[in-house]
N, C-alpha and C positions, 0 to 999 in steps of 0.2 A: 538531265544535266545540261549545263549551258554550253556555249561554243567552246570554251576552254574550262578546264577544271580548276579555276580560281575565280572565274567571273561570277559576280553575284547573280542569283536568280532574280529576274526583273519582270515586273508587270507593266513596264513602259509600253505605251501604245505604239503599235506598228502602224506605218502610214497606210491607211486603207483606201480603197477606191471610194470616191465621193458618191453621194446619193445620185448625182446626175451623170456619173460615168467616167469622166476623163481625169487622168492624173498628168499634170503638165510639168514634167521634169525633163527638159530638153537637153539631156546629157548623153543619151545613147547615140546621138548623131551629131555631127558638126555642121553648123550653118554653112551653106555653100558660099564660097567666096564671091561668086559671080552674081549673087542676088543683090539687086538694088533695093534697099529697105524703104518702106513707106508706111505711114499710118493708114489703116484701112477702116478701123472702128474707133470711136471714142465713147466710153461709158463713164458718165460722171466726169471726173478729172483724169481718168486713166485711158491711155492709148493702147490699142492692140495693133501690133506690127505684122507686116507680111512675113517677116522672118520667123515669128512665133508659129504662124500657121504652117510654114514649110517644115520647121523642125518637128512639130507635132505630127504632121502627115508622114514624114519619114520615120519617126519613132514608131508610129502605129504600123507602118509597113514592115519595119524591122522586126517587130514583135508579133506580127501576124494578127493584129487586133482589127476586128471588123469595124468599119465606119459606115454609118447609115446614110446612104445618099452621097451627094457631092461633098467631098472633104472641105472644099473652099466655102461651103455653106455651113456644114455641120460643126466643124472645128471652131471657127470664130464665134458661133452662137454658144457653144459650150464654155468658151473662155469668158464671153460676156456674162453668162449666167453666174459664173464664179465671181466676177467683179461686182455683180449686184449684191451678193452675200458679203463681200469684203466692204462694200460701201456701207451696208447696214451695220456691219460689225464695228466700223469706225464710229458711226453715230451712237452705237450702244456701248462704246468704250470697251469692247471685248479684246482682251490680250491673252496671250498664252505664255507659259513658262519658257524663258529663253534657255534654261538649263535642259528642259525636256527636248526642245528643238535641237540644241547642240548635241545632246546624247544621240538623238535619232540620226543626225547628220554624221556624227562620228562613226556610227555603225555602217551607214551607207558608204562613207569614204573607205573604211576598212574593207568592205565587201568589194568595192571597185578595185582596190589595190590587190586583194587576194586573187581576184579573177583575172586581172590583167598582168600581174607579176611584180610590179614595183610602182612606187610613186612616180618615178621618172617616166615609165612606160604609160602610166595613166595620163600624165600631162601630154605626152606625145599623142596618145589616142584621141583625147578630147581637144587637142590643140589649144589648151588653156593651162595657166599656172594652177597649182593646187589651191592657192588662195582664192582664185577666181571661181574654180569649181565649187569650193566650199561655200563661198558667198552666194552663188546661184542656188545651191541646195538649201542653204539657210532660208532664203526668201521663199522658195517653193514649199518647203516643209512647214514653215511658219504660216503661210497662207492656207495650206491644206488643213492645219490644225484649227486655225481661226474659223474657216468655213464650217468644219465639222461642229465646232462649238456653237457657231451661229445657228446652224440647222437644229442642233439639240435644244437650244434655247427656244426657237420658234415652235418646236413640237413638244415642249416639256409638259404642257398641260393636257396632252392627249392621254387620257386614262379611262378607257371604257369600263363600265360597271359589269358585274357578272351577268346581269339581265341583258345588257347590250351585246355582250360576247355570245350569249346563248342565241339571241336573235340573229346575229351574224352567222353563227354555225348553222342555224336552221335555214338561212337564206342561200347557203352554198349548195350547188348541185352535188349530189353524192359522188359523181365521178371526178369531181375536182378537189375533193378532200385529200389532204396530204397523207401519204403512207408513213406511219411512224415505225421506225425499226425496232427490233426487239431491245428491251431495256431491262436492266437488273439493278437490284439494290443488294449490297454486300456488306457484311460485318466481318471484322478481322480481329484476331488476337495475334500479336506480334511480339516475339522475344528476340532480343539482340544478344547473341553469344559474345562473351567477353573476349577481348584480344589479349593474349598472353603477354606479360611484360617482356619475355624473352624475344617475342616477335617485334615489339616496338623497338627494343634495343638493337635488333638485327638491322632494321630499317635505318635507324639513326647512324649506326656504324657504317653502313653502306654509303649514306650521304656524306659522312665525314671523310670517307675514303675518296669519293668523287671530288670533294673540295680540295683535298690535298693534291690530287692529280692535276686539277685545274691550276692550282697555285704553282705547280711545277711545270706548267707549260701545256698541259692537255687542253683540248678544245671543249669548252662548255657545250657548244652546239652539237658536237659529235656525240658526247656522252648523253645529251638529251635525246638525240635520235635513237641511240641504242637502248637506253634504259628508262626514260620517262614514261610513266603510265597515263599521262595526259596525251592521248593518241593524236588529237588534232594539232596541238602545238608541237609535239615531238617531230612531226613531219617537217616543220620549219626550224628544227634545231632548238625547240623550246620557246621560240619567240612568240609573244602575245600580240604584238602590234600596239599602237598608241591607244591607251585607255585612260579614262579618268578615275579618280579615287573611288567614286561611287559605283563604278562598274566591277570592282573587285571585292571579294570577301574581306571584312575588316582586318583579320589577322595578317593576311597577305599584304594588304595595302599599307598597313602601318610600317612594315619592314621595307617594302619595295620603295615607297616614297621617301624613306630616309637614307637610301643608298646615294652616294655621291661619286664613288670611284668605279668606273666600268671594269677595272682590272681586279676588283675584289668580289668575293662571293659572300652572300649573306650568311648569317647563322641559320640553323635549321628552324623552319617555321611550321607549326602545326595548325591546320585548318580542318574544316569539316570534310575536306576531300582527302586528307592524308598529311604527309610530311613533304616539305619543299625546301630546296635551296634556290636562290635567286641571284641573277646577275643583271646589273643595270646596262642598258644599251644607250638610251638617250632620254633626256627630259626636254619637254617643250611646254613652258608655262605650267598649266595645271594638269598636264597629261604626261604619261610616261610609257616608254617601250622597254620591256625587259624580257629576259629568258628565265625559264625555271625548269627544274627537274622535279617531278612528282613521283613519290612512291607510297603505296598503300599497304599497311599491315594486313596480313591475312589471318582470318579466324581458323583455328586448328580444326581438323576433322573430328577430333574427340569432343571438342566443345560444341560443335554443331550436332553431333550425335546426342549429347546430353540434352540439348534444347529440343531436339526432335522427340526423344523419349518422354520428356516432360509434357510436351504438347499432346503426344499420343495418349498419355494417362489422363490429361485434361479432357480430351475429346471423349474418351470412354465414360467419364463422369457426366459429361453433358448429355450424351446419347442415352445414358441410363436414367436421366432425369434427376440426378443428385445435385447438379449445379447448372443453373441457367447460364446461357451463353453470355448474357449481359453482365452477370456477376463475375464470370471468368475474366471478362475484359477488364473490369475494375480492379480485380485482384492480381492479374498477371501480365496484362498487355503493357508493352513499353513503347507503343506508338502514340506519341503525344498528340498527333493530329486527329486521332479517333477515340482515344480513351475516355474523353469527357462526353462522347456521343454514343455510348453503348457499343463502340466499335464500328459504327456506320461510316463507311468510306464516303468522301465527298469528291465529286467530279470537279477537278480544277478548271475545266473548260466552261462549265455552266454554273458552278456553285451549288448545284443540287446533289441529291444522293443517288440520282439515276444515271446509269452508265450504259452506253452502247458497248458491245464487247470490245471493239477496237480502241476504246478510250481507257480500258482497264490496263493495269500492268499485265504484261503478257503471261506471267506465271499464274496470276489470279484468274485471268480469262480461261486458261487451259483447265484449271481446277473446276470452275463452276459451269463450264459449257454444257456438260451432260447431267448436272445436278438438278434435283427437284427442290422446290421451295421448302425450306426447313432443314435441308441436308447440311451436314458438316463435313468438310473436306478432310482427307488425310493430311498429316503435317507435310509441309514442303518448304523449300528454301527459295528465297527471291532476293533480288537486289533492291534495297530501299533507296530510290533516287534522291530523296530528301536528305538522307544521311550518307549516301554513297558507301553503304555497307551492306553485307549480306545479313539477312534476318531470317528467322524461322517462324512460320505462320500456320494457322488454321483459319479457314474462312467459312462463313455460314451464308447460304443464299437466302436472304430475307424476303425478297419479292422478285417476281419475274413477269414481264408483260411481253407477250409474243407480238410479232409483226401484225399491224392492224391499221385500218383507216382511222384517222383522228376522230375522237368522240369526246363529249363534254365530261364524261366521268373520269377518264384517265388523262386527258390531254388539254385541260382547261388553259394552262399557261401557254401551250403551243398556239392554240386558237386565239387567245388574247393577244399574243405577240403578232400574229398575222393581221388582226384587226388594227392594232396600233400602227403597223407598217403601212397598211392600206390608207388609213386616215392621215398618217404623216405625209405620204406621197401626194394625196389629194390636197392637203393643206399647203405643201411646198409649191405645187403646181399653181394653186390660186395666188399664193404670195408672189411668185415670179411675175404673173400677169399684172398684178397690182403694182409691183415695184417698177416695172417697165415704164409706167405712166408718171412716176415720180422722179426719175433720174434722167438727166440730159443724155441723149444718145444721138450720135451721128455716125452714119455709115457712108463710106465712099460709094458714089453711085455705081462704080464698076463692080462692087461687091454686094449690092442691095437686091439684085434680081433673083432672090432665092425663095424657095418654098420653106420658110422657117417653121419650126415647131411652135414658136411663139410669135405670131405675126405683128405684135405691137412694137417691135423694134423700130419700125419706120414711121410710127405715128407722128413724130415731130418733124418729119421731112415732108409731110403732105401739105 
């Protein structure tokens, strides 16, 4: 489930560490007022300032990040390397989606506010206006995404053949082969017990009562704290913080963005998470801050028992050989994510059918831990995160690979990925050395006496 139980599940890229190590977001610390700024490097048309180095040094110190060698040598070199990528990206006309950048920045700003306590406290902490913090983040996130895209473009043609992968595997010392954790493949039959109409009406009646109490002067925030089943937002009186329309599930967004009066409560809204009522707090451009109360209908014990009994009968037929598991999936399973694939579950982290135990839903992991390949579990109940509902299931352990050293038979993709990463790193290293000779570089003499990883920085000064 997402941060709040109305936010859309997102595959948006999180800002990762760059291939060369450093993330330059100088917001964790404030530039010291007594530093007299100066240009210390020039890479192409871009300057590197002393204040950037000081801010990054303090940030690394604050976060306990190790810096290799003299920070006044290591840090400016890392910034300069990033500027080489940005210079090439400009030549290649590489751009990134501003909406993606903005979405990432929105998430980061919301995180700062939640950690520090309020927008005003955040501004006091960073000694900057919110608009300035946001602008700085926009620039940094945009540059990071451009650099990642540039690196991906440079290495996009690295695609080793199976023969090359085998030769790479054979060249590795046996004691340097990675250890592959135990992995399993699991098939599932999932039945969703129906929610009784009476339960749905009970939830709606409760929300209508809350609306009436709020209209008569009760605090929406207090009722959210007491009754909302969105645990995270309930702690803040149901408040979600500023979000864009695309961050919310459509049913919720359509109602929330049409609210105009902060004193009014919305109609009851049904979404995949349950039933909501919403109160507007504030609108800013294309973003909105609102409160909500979420309530989820409960499946009755009797209906869960019916589903369990049905699955138990189904399991007996499968074990007796009267019904193949794959056919049972097609006839009875209500899990749309697996029904077209003979019930085979897909690991959302890798896109493959192989799971490490910790990547499985906890209820499934408990069932299969002591099973043998081909075994069928007893029926059990689990929470389907994609539906936010309880479902009843049986699972089959289709395959299992124990902990082992990587080998070509079972781990071809792992070994191929290792070879791609090795060749990519070598290519990027070679590219940097070549690019140094093509771009104008000037280093202040006071900052040039370093043992740089890439010595060609000063070739134009000689």
